[in-house]
C-alpha positions as CSV (number, residue, x, y, z in Angstrom):
1,M,195.0,-2.3,267.8
2,K,192.5,-2.6,264.8
3,Q,189.1,-1.1,265.0
4,L,185.9,-3.0,264.2
5,W,183.1,-0.7,263.1
6,A,179.6,-1.9,263.9
7,P,177.4,1.1,263.2
8,W,174.2,-0.9,263.5
9,R,174.8,-1.2,267.2
10,M,174.0,2.5,267.8
11,E,170.4,1.9,266.6
12,Y,170.2,-0.9,269.1
13,I,171.7,1.2,271.9
14,Q,169.5,4.2,271.3
15,G,166.5,1.9,270.9
16,E,167.2,0.5,274.3
17,A,167.0,4.0,275.8
18,E,163.8,4.8,273.9
19,K,161.8,1.7,275.1
20,G,158.4,2.3,276.6
21,E,156.9,3.9,273.5
22,G,154.6,0.9,272.8
23,C,155.1,-2.7,271.8
24,V,157.5,-3.3,268.9
25,F,155.4,-6.2,267.6
26,C,151.9,-4.8,268.0
27,G,152.5,-2.0,265.5
28,L,153.2,-4.6,262.8
29,G,149.6,-5.7,262.0
30,D,149.3,-3.6,258.8
31,P,151.0,-5.4,255.9
32,S,151.5,-2.3,253.8
33,N,155.2,-2.0,254.7
34,D,156.3,-5.6,255.4
35,P,159.6,-5.3,253.5
36,G,160.6,-2.2,255.5
37,R,159.7,-3.9,258.7
38,L,161.4,-7.2,257.6
39,I,158.2,-9.3,257.8
40,L,158.7,-12.3,255.7
41,R,155.4,-14.2,256.1
42,R,152.0,-13.5,257.6
43,G,149.4,-16.0,258.8
44,D,146.0,-15.4,260.3
45,H,147.3,-15.3,263.9
46,A,151.1,-14.9,263.7
47,F,153.9,-13.8,261.5
48,V,157.6,-14.4,260.7
49,L,160.0,-11.5,260.8
50,M,163.8,-11.0,260.8
51,N,165.5,-10.0,264.0
52,K,166.9,-6.4,263.5
53,F,169.7,-7.2,266.0
54,P,170.6,-10.8,265.0
55,Y,172.8,-13.3,266.7
56,S,173.7,-14.8,263.3
57,N,172.8,-14.3,259.7
58,G,169.2,-15.4,259.1
59,H,168.0,-15.0,262.8
60,L,164.2,-15.0,262.5
61,M,161.4,-14.6,265.0
62,V,157.8,-15.9,265.0
63,A,155.3,-13.8,267.0
64,P,151.5,-13.8,267.5
65,Y,149.5,-10.8,266.5
66,R,147.8,-10.9,269.9
67,H,149.7,-9.0,272.6
68,T,150.6,-11.4,275.4
69,C,153.8,-12.5,277.2
70,D,152.3,-15.8,278.4
71,P,152.4,-18.8,276.0
72,G,149.7,-20.4,278.2
73,V,147.0,-18.0,277.1
74,L,147.5,-18.7,273.4
75,S,144.6,-20.5,271.7
76,D,145.2,-23.8,270.1
77,V,144.9,-22.2,266.7
78,E,147.5,-19.5,267.6
79,A,149.9,-22.0,269.0
80,L,149.6,-24.3,266.1
81,E,150.1,-21.5,263.6
82,M,153.2,-20.3,265.4
83,H,154.5,-23.9,265.3
84,R,153.8,-24.2,261.6
85,L,155.4,-20.8,260.9
86,L,158.5,-21.9,262.9
87,N,158.7,-25.1,260.7
88,L,158.4,-23.0,257.6
89,A,161.1,-20.7,258.8
90,R,163.4,-23.7,259.5
91,D,162.6,-25.1,256.0
92,V,163.4,-21.8,254.3
93,L,166.6,-21.3,256.2
94,Q,167.7,-24.8,255.5
95,E,167.0,-24.3,251.8
96,K,168.7,-20.9,251.5
97,F,171.6,-21.0,254.0
98,S,172.2,-24.8,254.5
99,P,172.9,-24.5,258.3
100,Q,174.0,-27.6,260.2
101,G,171.7,-26.9,263.1
102,F,169.3,-24.4,264.7
103,N,168.8,-22.8,268.1
104,V,165.0,-22.4,268.7
105,G,163.4,-21.0,271.8
106,M,161.7,-18.3,273.8
107,N,163.1,-16.0,276.4
108,L,160.3,-15.4,278.9
109,G,161.0,-12.5,281.1
110,Q,163.9,-10.0,281.3
111,I,166.0,-12.3,283.6
112,A,165.7,-15.1,281.0
113,G,167.2,-12.7,278.4
114,A,164.1,-11.3,276.7
115,G,164.8,-8.0,275.0
116,V,161.0,-7.6,274.5
117,T,159.4,-8.8,277.7
118,D,155.7,-7.9,277.0
119,H,155.1,-9.7,273.7
120,L,155.7,-13.4,273.2
121,H,158.0,-14.4,270.3
122,M,160.1,-17.4,269.3
123,H,163.6,-17.2,267.9
124,I,165.1,-19.5,265.3
125,V,168.8,-19.0,264.7
126,P,170.7,-21.0,262.1
127,R,174.0,-22.4,263.2
128,W,177.1,-23.6,261.3
129,S,180.0,-25.7,262.5
130,G,182.7,-23.2,263.6
131,D,180.4,-20.2,263.6
132,T,181.2,-19.3,267.2
133,N,184.0,-16.8,267.3
134,F,185.7,-14.7,270.0
135,M,184.0,-11.4,269.1
136,P,180.9,-11.8,271.4
137,V,183.1,-13.0,274.2
138,F,185.8,-10.3,274.1
139,A,184.1,-7.3,272.4
140,D,180.4,-7.7,272.9
141,V,180.2,-7.6,269.0
142,R,178.6,-10.0,266.7
143,V,180.0,-10.5,263.2
144,I,177.1,-10.8,260.7
145,P,178.3,-11.5,257.2
146,Q,175.4,-10.0,255.3
147,H,173.3,-6.8,255.6
148,L,169.8,-7.3,256.9
149,Q,168.1,-6.0,253.8
150,A,170.2,-8.3,251.6
151,T,169.2,-11.2,253.8
152,Y,165.5,-10.2,253.6
153,D,165.7,-9.9,249.8
154,Y,167.3,-13.4,249.6
155,L,164.8,-15.1,252.0
156,A,161.5,-13.4,250.9
157,P,161.0,-15.2,247.6
158,A,161.4,-18.6,249.4
159,F,158.6,-17.7,251.8
160,S,156.4,-16.6,248.9
161,K,157.2,-19.7,246.9
162,N,156.2,-22.0,249.8
163,A,153.0,-20.0,250.4
164,Q,151.9,-20.4,246.8
165,A,152.6,-24.1,246.9
166,G,150.4,-24.3,250.1
167,G,153.1,-26.1,252.0
168,D,153.1,-24.3,255.3
169,G,149.5,-24.7,256.4
170,V,148.9,-21.0,256.9
171,N,146.7,-18.6,255.0
172,P,148.3,-18.0,251.6
173,A,146.4,-14.8,251.2
174,F,148.8,-13.0,253.5
175,G,152.4,-12.1,252.8
176,D,152.9,-13.8,249.5
177,G,154.8,-10.9,248.1
178,D,152.1,-9.6,245.7
């Protein structure tokens, strides 16, 4: 039998055991270390970041700054900005990775599959024909073809370019890479 090494899984496993030390999204308000935290774009009320434990290459999330698990309490401005950032994420992923489709959604509550149950966030996962393989089914392992930092370095300029062009409808003063 061949072995498949997935050392990034240990960080996830240990992180699961260490939950309860605060919200993983609420500590991301300070933009001073956005590349280290994999934040690609900031708006006034929400931001786009990479999923540290992705389902596929380019798996992104959009989260509001405000701590809530209920989409019904978002203001119209917060909800609109999250939607616009989701569209920006889709456009950038389409430009950079050329997927043939996307999974977009929210997991509300632990039973629905939410890994972070107390802070609302949307997922956008690029998909390609034939990208489903046997690994998640038989080995609870996902095969991601590119390192997270390499993916961040590849996507970040596209988010910055779009912000400078003013094409996403969010505040270009945040997260433009300068």
